[in-house]
N, C-alpha and C positions, 0 to 999 in steps of 0.2 A: 221277692227272694224265696226260693227254695228252700226246703228245710232240710238240714244236713242229720243222716241218721247215721248213729255209729255206734250202736250196742257193744259191736262186739272190736271198739279201738282199734280200727283199720288204719293205717298210717301211710298216706302217700311215700314211695320210695325216692321220690326226685325232686327236684324244683319242676320238671315238667309237668308230671301227677297233680303237685299239690296248688300249681297256676290254674290247671284245668277246672279241677275240683272247687277252688275257691270263684273263679267265676260263674261254674256253673251255678253252684248254690247262691251266689250273688246277682245274676242276670237271669236265671230263670224264673218263671211265676211261682206264687204261692203255693198252686197245687201240685208240684213239680215235689221230688225226694228224691235225693242224691247220697248215695252208699258209697263211700271210699273206701277202694283196698282191699278188695273181696276175696276170699279163698272158698270153693264152694267144691265139693266132690274133687280136690285136687286142684281144682283150676285156678288159676288166678286172673284176677279182673280188674283191671286198674279203679272204674267205675261203675256201679248200675245207676242210672236214672229210670225213676219210677216216674212216667208221666201219665196224663189222664188218657191217653190214645194207645200208648205201648210201653216197653220195656225196652231200654237199651242199654245195653254193654259198650263200655267205653275203654278202647285201647289207646293210651297216650302214647305218641311219636315224638319225639322231641330230635333234633337236627339243630346244629349249627350252622348260622345263617349263610357262611361260604358253601354250603352243598349243594351237591346237583342229586336230587330225590326224582325218581318216577316210579309210580305207583301203577303196575299193570295188572290184566286180569291172572296173568300168571307168572311174573316175577315183579320183584321188588327192587328197585337199583339205588344204591347210594354210593355215587362217585360210580367208579366202576365196579364195585363191589356187588353180586349180585345177592339175594338175599329171598326169604321165602315171603310171599306177599300176607301181610300182618291181618289183611281183609280175609281171607280164607280161613284161618285158625279161628278168627272171630267170630266167624257165622260159625264154627263147629261149635263153638263154646254158646253160641244164642241157640244153635237146634238143642244142645244138651240141657240147657237153662229151659229152656220151654219143656221139654219131658219130664225133666223134675217137677216144675208148677203142675201142668197136668196131671200128672202122677199123685202129686198130692193133694190138689184140686181141683176135679174132671170140670168144674164149671169155669175152668181159666184156659179151655182148647179156642176158644176165640177170640183171646187177646195175641196182640202183633208182638213178636219178641225179635229185635233184630240187634245188630254190632255197629259200633261207629269206630273208625280210626280218628281219633284228633289228634291234629298238632297243636301245642302251645301257638306256635308262629311260623309262619311259612318261610324255608331257606331262599336265599336268593333266588334258585332255579327249581321249579317246582313243576313238573308234570303229573295229570292224574289222567288216566284213558276215560275215555267217555263210558268203559264197561264196568267201571269202579267209581265213578263220578259219584254215586249217591251214599256208598261206603266209607269213604274217605274226606276231611273237610280240614280247615284251617278251623281255631278256635273261634274267633270271629263269627264266621259262618255255620258254627255248630248251635250257638244260641237258638238264630233264626231256624234253622233246620229241625231242632228238638220240639220249636213249638207249632211246627207247621205239620197236621199230620200226614198231608199229601206227600212231603219229601221225605216221609219216614216208614210208611204203609206202603208195601209192595201193589201198585195198581189191580184193582178188581179183588182184593183179598176187604171182605166185609169185616173190618175188627171190632169186636165187643170194648166196651170201653172198660177201665182198669179200676178196679178196685183196689186203692193201693192197701191197706189193711189185710185183703185175702191174697196179694202177692209178698207182702212181708212177710206174713206168716208161714207160707209155703215155702220162702226165701230161708226160713230160720231165723229172722231178724226181727220179731214183734218181740215187743218186750212188755 
């Protein structure tokens, strides 16, 4: 079971976020930390997972089952409505968090920071383009993905192991 780290008293804002946080805490290994509902530098992040091999920002997207949902590199569709792809904003947040970490602790330069869009459950019709399938998943797949470094870390990046206390301190969450 992962450790829930919540000194800031962050509360998931909906049932989908609560479901994802609860499952991550329950099903990830003991050496993982889950920080729920974070606001850092005016960025809202549904959850941050500090894993031994990476820091993973989680954006939760919930859909009612009868929706038709498409995740593409350039657009995100829910039924006929075109939306901004959530993985794009999340990638930007990951870069900003990485910059913050390195600015506060230069020895964190070699860790991997990335984002994952996680759906608590899949809608009846779900299409994820191959270009973004490494960034978007259903909760059942997220547990496996988060524990497999090769599924999170970009091929060819020689990531350093993550020092949980250093990361939590640099994020401002060390108590």
